C-alpha positions as CSV (number, residue, x, y, z in Angstrom):
1,M,54.2,3.2,-14.1
2,K,53.8,1.1,-11.4
3,N,51.1,-1.2,-11.7
4,G,49.1,-2.7,-9.1
5,I,50.8,-5.3,-7.3
6,D,54.1,-2.8,-6.9
7,D,51.8,-0.5,-5.5
8,W,50.2,-2.6,-3.1
9,R,53.5,-3.6,-2.0
10,E,54.2,0.1,-1.0
11,R,50.8,0.7,0.6
12,G,51.6,-2.3,3.5
13,W,49.6,-5.2,3.0
14,E,46.2,-5.6,0.4
15,G,46.8,-2.6,-1.0
16,P,43.6,0.8,-2.1
17,A,40.9,1.2,0.1
18,T,39.3,1.7,-3.2
19,E,39.9,-1.7,-5.7
20,G,39.8,0.2,-8.8
21,K,43.0,2.4,-8.7
22,A,44.4,-0.9,-9.3
23,E,45.3,-1.6,-12.6
24,N,44.3,-5.1,-14.2
25,Y,43.2,-5.9,-10.9
26,E,42.0,-9.2,-11.1
27,T,45.0,-10.3,-13.0
28,N,47.2,-8.6,-11.0
29,T,45.5,-10.2,-7.5
30,K,45.7,-13.7,-8.9
31,E,49.6,-12.7,-9.6
32,Y,50.1,-11.3,-6.1
33,N,49.0,-14.0,-4.4
34,K,50.2,-16.6,-6.6
35,R,54.1,-14.8,-5.7
36,E,53.4,-14.3,-2.2
37,E,51.8,-17.7,-1.2
38,G,55.3,-18.5,0.5
39,L,55.4,-15.1,2.3
40,R,51.9,-14.9,3.2
41,P,51.4,-15.8,7.3
42,I,48.3,-18.0,7.9
43,F,45.7,-16.7,10.8
44,Y,43.3,-18.8,11.1
45,A,40.4,-17.0,13.1
46,G,38.7,-19.7,15.1
47,G,43.0,-20.6,16.6
48,N,44.6,-17.5,16.3
49,P,44.3,-16.1,20.1
50,E,44.6,-13.3,19.1
51,Y,41.5,-12.7,17.3
52,K,39.1,-13.9,20.4
53,P,38.1,-10.8,21.6
54,L,36.6,-10.0,17.9
55,L,35.0,-12.9,17.3
56,E,33.5,-13.3,20.9
57,F,32.2,-9.5,20.3
58,L,30.5,-10.1,16.7
59,D,28.8,-13.2,18.8
60,E,28.1,-11.0,21.5
61,I,26.2,-8.7,19.0
62,G,24.4,-11.4,17.4
63,N,26.9,-10.5,14.1
64,Q,23.6,-8.8,12.6
65,E,25.8,-6.3,10.0
66,T,27.5,-8.0,6.9
67,N,28.7,-11.7,8.1
68,D,32.5,-10.9,9.8
69,Y,32.2,-6.9,9.1
70,L,32.2,-4.9,12.1
71,P,31.4,-0.9,10.8
72,F,31.9,1.8,13.8
73,P,29.0,4.1,13.7
74,N,31.4,7.2,15.1
75,T,35.0,8.1,14.2
76,L,37.6,6.3,16.5
77,N,41.0,8.0,16.3
78,I,44.4,5.9,17.5
79,E,47.9,5.8,16.4
80,I,48.8,2.1,15.9
81,E,53.0,1.3,15.2
82,Y,52.5,-0.8,12.1
83,T,55.0,-3.6,10.2
84,N,54.2,-4.1,6.4
85,R,54.9,-7.0,4.3
86,E,58.2,-5.8,3.3
87,G,59.1,-4.8,7.0
88,N,58.8,-0.9,6.7
89,F,58.1,0.2,10.3
90,T,55.9,3.2,10.8
91,R,54.0,4.9,13.4
92,R,50.5,6.8,12.1
93,E,47.5,8.3,12.9
94,I,44.7,6.3,12.1
95,D,40.6,7.0,12.1
96,L,39.3,4.0,12.3
97,I,35.9,3.1,9.7
98,Y,35.3,-0.6,9.4
99,I,36.9,-4.4,10.3
100,A,36.5,-6.9,7.8
101,K,37.2,-10.7,7.4
102,T,38.9,-11.3,4.6
103,N,37.9,-13.7,1.4
104,G,39.9,-16.2,0.1
105,S,41.4,-19.4,1.1
106,F,42.2,-18.5,4.5
107,D,41.0,-16.5,8.2
108,D,42.3,-13.4,8.6
109,Y,41.1,-9.9,10.1
110,Y,42.0,-6.2,8.4
111,F,40.9,-3.0,9.0
112,K,39.8,0.5,7.2
113,A,40.6,3.3,8.4
114,Y,41.6,7.2,7.1
115,C,45.8,7.6,7.6
116,H,46.7,11.2,8.5
117,L,50.3,10.0,7.6
118,R,49.2,8.9,3.7
119,D,46.3,11.8,4.0
120,E,44.0,9.1,2.5
121,E,42.3,6.0,3.1
122,R,44.3,2.4,3.4
123,I,43.9,-1.0,4.6
124,F,46.0,-2.3,7.6
125,K,45.9,-6.3,8.6
126,I,45.6,-5.9,12.4
127,A,48.2,-8.6,12.9
128,S,50.3,-6.2,11.8
129,V,49.8,-3.4,14.3
130,E,52.7,-3.6,16.7
131,R,51.6,-1.5,19.3
132,A,48.5,1.1,19.5
133,F,48.4,4.3,21.6
134,A,45.0,6.1,22.5
135,D,45.4,9.9,23.8
136,G,49.5,9.3,24.1
137,E,48.9,6.0,26.1
138,P,49.6,2.6,24.8
139,V,46.4,0.1,24.8
140,D,45.6,-3.2,23.5
141,F,44.4,-2.5,19.7
142,L,41.6,-5.0,19.6
143,P,40.6,-4.8,23.5
144,Y,40.4,-1.1,23.0
145,V,38.7,-0.8,20.1
146,I,35.8,-3.3,21.3
147,N,35.4,-1.4,24.7
148,E,34.9,1.9,22.4
149,Y,32.4,0.2,20.1
150,R,30.4,-0.6,23.6
151,Q,29.9,2.6,24.3
152,T,28.0,3.7,21.3
153,E,24.3,4.2,20.9
154,K,24.9,1.4,18.1
155,Y,26.1,-1.0,20.0
156,K,23.1,-0.6,23.2
157,R,20.9,-0.8,19.7
158,L,22.4,-4.3,18.2
159,I,22.2,-5.8,21.3
160,A,18.7,-4.6,22.2
161,I,17.6,-6.5,18.9
162,N,19.8,-9.6,19.6
163,K,17.8,-10.3,23.1
164,T,14.7,-9.7,21.9
165,G,14.5,-11.3,18.1
166,E,14.2,-14.9,19.6
167,M,12.1,-13.6,22.6
168,F,9.5,-11.8,19.9
169,S,9.6,-14.5,17.5
170,A,6.3,-16.1,16.4
171,K,8.0,-19.8,17.8
172,L,7.3,-18.7,21.3
173,Y,4.0,-18.2,23.4
174,L,5.3,-15.1,24.8
175,G,6.5,-13.7,21.3
176,R,3.0,-14.8,19.9
177,A,1.5,-12.2,22.4
178,V,3.7,-9.8,21.8
179,R,2.8,-9.8,18.3
180,I,-0.9,-9.8,18.6
181,L,-0.7,-6.2,20.6
182,V,1.8,-4.8,17.9
183,Y,-0.4,-5.7,15.2
184,I,-3.3,-4.0,16.8
185,A,-1.3,-0.9,17.6
186,R,0.6,-1.5,14.1
187,V,-2.4,-1.7,11.9
188,D,-3.3,1.9,11.8
189,G,-0.4,3.0,10.4
190,V,0.8,4.8,13.6
191,F,3.1,3.3,16.4
192,T,3.2,5.8,19.1
193,R,5.8,6.0,21.9
194,K,2.9,5.7,24.6
195,E,1.9,2.3,22.5
196,K,5.4,1.1,22.7
197,I,6.1,1.6,26.2
198,A,2.6,0.4,26.8
199,I,3.4,-3.0,25.1
200,A,7.0,-3.5,26.4
201,D,5.7,-2.9,30.4
202,Y,3.4,-5.8,29.2
203,V,6.3,-7.4,28.6
204,M,8.1,-6.5,31.8
205,G,5.3,-7.5,33.6
206,V,5.9,-11.1,32.0
207,V,8.9,-12.1,32.4
208,G,10.4,-9.4,34.9
209,D,14.0,-8.3,35.3
210,G,15.6,-11.5,34.5
211,N,16.7,-10.7,31.1
212,N,18.2,-7.8,32.3
213,L,16.6,-5.6,29.7
214,G,14.9,-2.1,30.3
215,Q,11.9,-0.7,29.2
216,E,14.2,1.4,26.0
217,E,15.8,-2.0,25.1
218,Y,12.2,-3.6,25.0
219,I,11.1,-0.8,23.1
220,I,13.8,-1.0,20.2
221,G,12.7,-5.0,20.2
222,L,9.2,-4.1,19.3
223,E,10.3,-1.3,16.4
224,Q,11.5,-4.3,14.8
225,V,8.3,-6.6,15.2
226,E,5.8,-5.8,12.0
227,P,3.1,-8.7,11.6
228,T,1.0,-9.2,8.7
229,S,-2.7,-9.2,8.8
230,A,-2.2,-12.9,7.7
231,E,-0.1,-13.4,10.3
232,Y,-2.1,-11.9,12.6
233,R,-5.4,-14.4,11.8
234,T,-2.5,-17.3,12.4
235,L,-1.3,-15.9,15.5
236,I,-4.5,-15.5,17.2
237,K,-5.5,-19.6,16.3
238,K,-2.2,-20.3,18.0
239,T,-2.4,-18.5,21.2
240,D,-4.6,-19.2,24.0
241,V,-5.8,-16.0,25.0
242,N,-6.1,-15.0,28.3
243,P,-7.0,-12.3,30.5
244,A,-4.4,-10.0,30.8
245,L,-3.4,-10.4,27.3
246,L,-7.3,-9.1,26.1
247,E,-7.3,-6.0,28.6
248,K,-3.8,-5.0,27.3
249,A,-5.0,-5.4,24.0
250,K,-8.4,-3.8,24.6
251,S,-6.1,-0.5,25.7
252,L,-4.6,-0.4,22.8
253,V,-7.7,0.1,20.2
254,G,-9.2,3.1,21.5
255,K,-11.6,4.5,18.5
256,D,-9.9,3.5,15.3
257,P,-11.9,1.4,13.7
258,M,-9.3,-0.7,12.4
259,R,-7.9,-1.4,15.9
260,Q,-11.5,-2.1,17.1
261,G,-11.8,-5.0,13.9
262,A,-8.4,-6.4,14.9
263,F,-9.2,-6.8,18.7
264,E,-12.9,-8.2,17.9
265,L,-11.1,-11.1,16.1
266,L,-8.6,-11.6,18.8
267,A,-11.7,-11.5,21.2
268,S,-13.5,-13.7,19.3
269,Q,-11.0,-16.6,20.1
270,Y,-11.0,-16.1,24.1
271,G,-12.3,-19.0,25.9
272,K,-11.5,-21.8,22.5
273,G,-8.7,-22.8,24.1
274,K,-7.3,-23.2,27.4
275,P,-6.7,-19.4,29.2
276,A,-2.9,-19.3,29.7
277,S,-2.2,-17.4,32.8
278,G,0.8,-14.7,33.8
279,K,3.0,-17.9,34.7
280,D,2.0,-19.9,31.6
281,L,3.2,-16.8,29.9
282,A,6.6,-16.5,31.5
283,D,7.2,-20.5,31.4
284,Q,6.2,-20.7,27.7
285,A,8.8,-17.8,26.8
286,A,11.6,-20.1,28.1
287,E,10.5,-23.4,27.0
288,D,7.9,-23.4,23.9
């Protein structure tokens, strides 16, 4: 009967997609690492140019997944020519599931995929992919995979969250204004699309189109904002309330008593500090 190590060596790299398939997993892992230390190629992610597109992409999306972990929201079918540790060469059709960084003393990247050749999920090392093909045409593996990810709705959402996250933080003047408006809209437990559009339009009126974001991207960002009542009380004391902010807040109130109460607290702060103009908001969004 094969032990975990022999099974892994046959499979090509770190072995079974599910660790539990290997007997005595912990013991075999240590022994496997010890036996293969002299053979294992070291690829430092920061210095290996092969990984540069992936590292830049993770930075682009804010690495909001688990650290150095990139799951694919859609099935990505691709063919690869792959050489395992033993030098065995195969051409396989795969459905990519995720890319991740290894744990341990070295930095390397691998991917998990459903392998049509073996009819099960397998783990593959990116550095061991010799060539890749999409619809029969040769492609560069990582650039192709990254470009396909950019076509997904998940990518667009991650970019919107990444770009609006800092903008809507309480550290910035504009962020405080936005959080005030969102609190008033959310205080009754309902945050309608009409209200999201109204606040997004307010933001766009302040910052213009310099951020290359549209209404939908701002709405995605606004959906991540959930101020508490305690935060709201702090925000209205820290924020110089200008007429434009007060007017926009009033438009969100309607007949709901909770919203009316929140608005009255905001209105009570008007005139207590130096009111901020629309230009002040835009300037402080960048500098505060």
